[in-house]
N, CA, C and O of each residue as an XYZ file, in Angstrom:
408
protein
N      80.847    338.131     90.626
C      81.623    337.697     91.871
C      82.574    339.364     93.373
O      83.240    340.345     93.042
N      82.258    339.024     94.472
C      82.823    340.109     94.785
C      83.833    340.549     94.608
O      84.156    340.138     93.493
N      84.973    341.444     95.176
C      86.549    341.463     94.669
C      86.812    341.461     96.667
O      86.060    341.644     97.625
N      88.745    341.049     96.448
C      88.275    341.060     97.850
C      89.538    341.462     97.580
O      90.475    341.049     96.896
N      89.318    342.377     98.298
C      90.169    343.948     98.352
C      91.415    343.023     99.811
O      91.123    342.109    100.582
N      93.318    344.113     99.579
C      94.128    343.070    100.764
C      93.803    343.165    102.156
O      94.032    342.286    102.986
N      93.239    344.311    102.380
C      92.326    344.472    104.193
C      91.705    343.177    104.601
O      91.907    342.410    105.542
N      90.634    343.186    103.276
C      89.453    341.806    103.539
C      90.387    340.191    103.750
O      90.304    339.478    104.749
N      91.360    339.871    102.355
C      92.268    339.461    102.312
C      93.042    338.834    104.067
O      93.388    337.691    104.369
N      93.086    340.093    104.889
C      93.914    339.683    105.841
C      93.167    339.648    107.419
O      93.413    339.395    108.599
N      91.889    340.175    106.345
C      91.263    339.017    108.580
C      90.857    337.873    108.115
O      90.744    336.966    108.940
N      90.446    337.520    106.335
C      90.325    336.443    106.131
C      90.845    335.524    107.175
O      90.277    334.903    108.074
N      92.641    335.654    106.635
C      93.647    334.854    106.661
C      94.033    334.703    108.608
O      94.681    333.915    109.296
N      93.250    335.881    108.858
C      94.122    335.731    110.547
C      93.445    334.665    111.669
O      92.735    333.659    111.644
N      93.987    335.358    112.479
C      93.583    334.469    113.401
C      92.295    334.924    114.209
O      91.971    336.035    114.629
N      91.573    333.491    114.295
C      89.659    334.432    115.147
C      89.971    334.532    117.110
O      91.120    334.204    117.406
N      89.436    334.771    117.823
C      89.847    335.049    118.821
C      89.549    333.962    119.483
O      88.648    333.222    119.090
N      90.300    333.698    120.641
C      90.152    332.604    121.462
C      88.422    332.253    121.662
O      88.338    331.025    121.667
N      87.648    332.597    121.753
C      86.082    332.282    122.473
C      85.436    331.618    121.457
O      84.387    331.036    121.734
N      86.108    331.579    119.684
C      85.641    330.981    118.184
C      86.500    330.021    117.799
O      86.126    329.202    116.958
N      87.659    329.964    118.290
C      88.786    328.677    117.890
C      87.412    327.265    117.606
O      86.265    327.011    117.974
N      88.348    326.761    116.842
C      87.779    325.122    116.116
C      88.122    324.624    117.123
O      89.170    325.020    117.632
N      87.100    323.242    117.962
C      87.866    322.173    118.276
C      87.536    321.098    118.145
O      86.539    320.393    118.304
N      89.472    320.986    117.511
C      87.840    318.831    116.649
C      88.554    318.529    117.874
O      89.300    319.096    118.672
N      87.707    316.757    117.585
C      87.383    315.567    118.693
C      88.788    314.845    118.543
O      88.931    313.878    119.291
N      89.677    315.100    117.841
C      90.829    314.998    118.860
C      92.049    315.292    118.850
O      93.079    314.725    118.484
N      91.659    316.739    119.527
C      92.071    317.814    120.394
C      92.604    318.891    119.594
O      92.489    320.043    120.013
N      93.057    318.703    118.718
C      92.992    319.906    117.780
C      92.816    321.088    118.174
O      92.150    321.083    119.210
N      93.074    322.025    117.865
C      93.117    323.374    118.348
C      92.798    324.088    117.062
O      92.681    323.064    116.389
N      92.583    324.994    116.261
C      92.172    325.821    114.618
C      92.238    327.184    114.825
O      91.290    327.615    114.170
N      92.668    327.904    115.228
C      92.527    329.393    115.058
C      92.536    329.858    113.709
O      91.857    330.871    113.872
N      92.765    329.849    112.723
C      92.965    329.672    111.330
C      92.508    329.730    110.229
O      91.385    329.226    110.215
N      93.052    330.369    108.581
C      92.040    328.895    107.649
C      93.862    327.751    107.852
O      94.059    326.538    107.915
N      94.709    328.853    107.884
C      96.068    327.979    107.920
C      95.978    326.933    108.756
O      96.283    325.855    108.246
N      95.586    326.915    110.117
C      95.613    325.961    110.927
C      94.903    325.127    110.416
O      95.435    324.034    110.223
N      93.425    325.299    109.993
C      92.287    324.240    109.590
C      92.572    323.774    108.346
O      91.895    322.778    108.094
N      93.318    324.105    107.451
C      94.107    323.737    106.523
C      95.444    322.303    106.815
O      95.561    321.228    106.228
N      96.357    322.974    108.080
C      96.893    321.463    107.854
C      96.141    320.769    108.636
O      96.007    319.651    108.139
N      95.540    320.875    109.680
C      94.603    319.994    110.304
C      93.520    318.646    109.861
O      93.222    317.584    110.406
N      93.112    319.363    108.516
C      92.656    318.241    107.467
C      93.804    317.866    106.250
O      93.585    317.169    105.259
N      95.049    318.511    106.605
C      96.200    317.509    105.662
C      96.698    316.640    106.663
O      97.583    315.863    106.304
N      96.260    316.598    108.033
C      96.520    315.370    109.059
C      96.188    314.603    110.079
O      96.583    313.821    110.943
N      95.186    315.227    109.555
C      93.831    314.555    110.692
C      93.588    313.372    110.306
O      93.772    312.994    109.149
N      93.125    312.624    111.279
C      92.425    311.080    111.066
C      91.618    311.414    110.298
O      91.415    312.546    109.860
N      91.049    310.381    110.053
C      90.257    309.936    108.155
C      88.385    309.571    109.496
O      87.253    309.535    109.013
N      88.741    309.340    111.355
C      87.462    309.002    111.637
C      87.535    310.025    112.243
O      86.526    310.015    112.949
N      88.459    311.554    112.574
C      88.792    312.952    112.752
C      87.589    313.528    112.112
O      86.579    314.035    112.599
N      87.904    313.350    111.086
C      87.013    314.162    108.832
C      85.816    314.098    109.264
O      85.180    315.149    109.342
N      85.107    312.641    109.719
C      84.580    311.835    109.765
C      83.299    312.627    110.261
O      82.325    313.218    109.795
N      84.069    312.176    111.904
C      83.557    312.937    112.308
C      82.294    314.433    112.545
O      81.184    314.764    112.961
N      83.223    314.760    112.067
C      82.921    316.325    111.763
C      82.460    317.449    110.670
O      82.184    318.647    110.603
N      82.597    315.802    109.527
C      82.203    316.355    108.430
C      81.359    314.816    107.771
O      82.198    314.002    107.384
N      80.352    314.485    107.653
C      79.160    313.468    107.742
C      78.478    314.557    107.012
O      78.476    315.781    106.878
N      77.529    312.777    106.351
C      76.568    313.222    105.178
C      74.934    314.198    106.124
O      73.959    314.678    105.546
N      75.172    314.185    107.443
C      74.462    315.616    108.347
C      74.846    316.778    108.549
O      74.095    317.711    108.830
N      76.772    316.885    108.356
C      76.582    317.968    109.058
C      78.239    318.002    108.674
O      78.974    317.023    108.544
N      78.603    319.477    108.529
C      80.254    319.784    108.007
C      80.602    320.916    109.099
O      80.456    322.114    108.853
N      81.013    320.485    110.170
C      81.409    321.159    111.168
C      82.763    322.397    111.041
O      83.096    323.349    111.746
N      83.404    321.668    109.486
C      84.112    323.048    108.821
C      83.619    323.437    107.907
O      84.251    323.050    106.924
N      82.571    324.182    107.576
C      82.412    324.496    106.961
C      81.163    325.440    106.949
O      80.884    326.090    105.941
N      80.253    325.510    108.355
C      79.590    326.027    109.537
C      80.887    326.635    110.415
O      80.632    327.503    111.250
N      81.526    326.430    110.333
C      82.943    327.151    110.790
C      83.544    328.408    110.504
O      83.900    329.356    111.204
N      83.557    328.197    109.468
C      84.512    329.052    108.463
C      83.593    329.845    107.927
O      84.091    330.880    107.484
N      81.994    329.727    107.743
C      80.597    330.782    107.500
C      80.576    331.433    108.223
O      80.636    332.652    108.061
N      80.477    330.817    109.347
C      80.362    331.226    110.391
C      81.257    332.582    111.478
O      80.774    333.677    111.768
N      82.306    332.175    111.793
C      83.409    332.068    112.221
C      84.017    333.618    111.097
O      83.632    334.753    110.816
N      85.082    332.755    110.807
C      86.292    333.558    109.743
C      85.330    334.031    108.646
O      85.894    334.820    107.889
N      83.677    333.719    108.237
C      82.618    334.815    107.261
C      83.489    335.318    105.211
O      83.588    336.237    104.397
N      84.088    332.988    105.603
C      84.452    333.274    104.381
C      83.075    332.728    103.335
O      83.629    331.661    103.073
N      81.961    332.648    102.680
C      81.463    332.158    102.313
C      81.242    330.725    100.685
O      80.415    329.903    100.289
N      82.476    331.209    100.344
C      82.904    330.866     98.855
C      83.972    329.501     99.474
O      84.258    328.545     98.753
N      84.478    329.644    100.955
C      85.043    328.387    101.122
C      84.486    328.391    102.438
O      85.167    328.298    103.459
N      83.393    328.486    102.409
C      82.375    327.687    102.702
C      81.405    326.354    102.501
O      81.155    325.267    103.022
N      80.973    327.339    101.197
C      80.666    326.595     99.864
C      81.535    325.717     99.404
O      81.050    324.631     99.086
N      82.360    325.816     99.308
C      83.270    324.876     98.703
C      83.502    323.798    100.173
O      83.621    322.590    100.381
N      83.488    324.543    100.647
C      83.615    322.548    102.390
C      82.540    322.093    102.201
O      82.579    320.909    102.536
N      81.003    322.526    101.632
C      80.244    321.808    101.439
C      80.447    320.822    100.527
O      80.568    319.682    100.975
N      80.523    321.012     99.190
C      80.650    320.220     98.015
C      81.925    319.356     97.988
O      82.145    318.951     96.847
N      82.842    318.946     98.905
C      83.684    318.653     99.218
C      83.574    317.088     99.403
O      83.040    316.743    100.457
N      84.065    315.904     98.400
C      83.802    315.313     98.526
C      84.264    313.968     99.701
O      83.947    312.779     99.648
N      85.256    314.812    100.891
C      85.807    313.898    101.501
C      87.394    314.935    101.661
O      87.736    315.995    101.138
N      87.883    314.249    102.379
C      88.611    314.894    103.390
C      89.869    315.748    102.298
O      90.068    316.959    102.384
N      90.503    314.970    101.456
C      91.574    315.286    100.429
C      91.288    316.306     99.681
O      92.033    317.250     99.420
N      89.526    316.023     99.102
C      89.559    317.464     98.772
C      89.027    318.759     99.653
O      89.347    319.877     99.248
N      88.498    318.678    100.439
C      88.552    319.463    101.711
C      90.034    320.276    101.899
O      89.940    321.503    101.861
N      90.857    319.933    102.021
C      92.051    319.602    102.755
C      92.591    321.642    101.044
O      92.582    322.873    101.034
N      92.889    320.518    100.171
C      92.707    320.814     98.961
C      92.375    322.434     97.953
O      92.819    323.240     97.135
N      90.871    321.909     99.118
C      90.177    323.871     98.706
C      90.116    324.899     99.417
O      89.847    326.067     99.135
N      90.548    324.088    100.941
C      91.350    325.449    101.604
C      92.509    325.902    101.799
O      92.859    326.877    102.464
N      93.425    324.784    100.885
C      95.005    325.521    100.282
C      94.655    326.541     99.183
O      95.069    327.700     99.168
N      93.502    325.739     97.875
C      93.698    326.982     97.015
C      92.811    328.271     97.857
O      93.023    329.336     97.278
N      92.248    328.371     98.589
C      91.141    329.410     99.170
C      92.768    330.678     99.936
O      93.021    331.852     99.668
N      93.759    329.301    101.254
C      94.925    330.638    101.312
C      95.312    331.085    100.103
O      95.193    332.299     99.935
N      95.883    330.237     98.925
C      97.122    330.717     98.206
C      95.839    331.772     97.265
O      96.328    332.531     96.428
N      94.979    331.782     97.352
C      94.188    332.949     96.079
C      94.131    334.284     97.329
O      94.209    335.434     96.897
N      94.018    334.107     98.588
C      93.990    335.047     99.512
C      95.377    335.674     99.990
O      95.597    336.836    100.331
N      96.200    334.659     99.926
C      97.833    335.106    100.329
C      97.892    335.840     98.671
O      98.529    336.862     98.923
N      97.611    335.885     97.250
C      98.733    336.432     96.678
C      97.995    337.790     96.534
O      98.610    338.761     96.092
N      96.369    337.904     96.985
C      95.652    339.553     97.182
C      96.999    340.206     98.481
O      97.512    341.325     98.470
N      97.197    339.378     99.206
C      98.350    340.506    100.106
C      99.148    341.148     99.539
O      99.520    342.294     99.789
N      99.576    340.215     98.457
C     100.278    340.668     97.734
C     100.768    341.989     96.632
O     101.741    342.609     96.202
N      99.861    341.912     96.593
C      98.728    343.260     95.098
C      98.945    344.571     95.746
O      98.480    345.594     95.242
């Protein structure tokens, strides 16, 4: 397993550039992993299903391509639903936040 440095954690938890924000079908905009968590925790099931169905997972793709967190992207792909996806993002945020305190 790759070691996460404090500088890596800062980048992963930071805001993405304006041109790379995630635009949700309900009008929400996510600029960071924390905003993604807030969105997953509060969006409608319909919005979640629009972005994360059997054929695709826009959240996982954004995390992989833009935030560049392979572990979280993998966890999101494996999530069985909205609650599990939100919990996975929260767990990752907590882990990375702990790295900032070291």
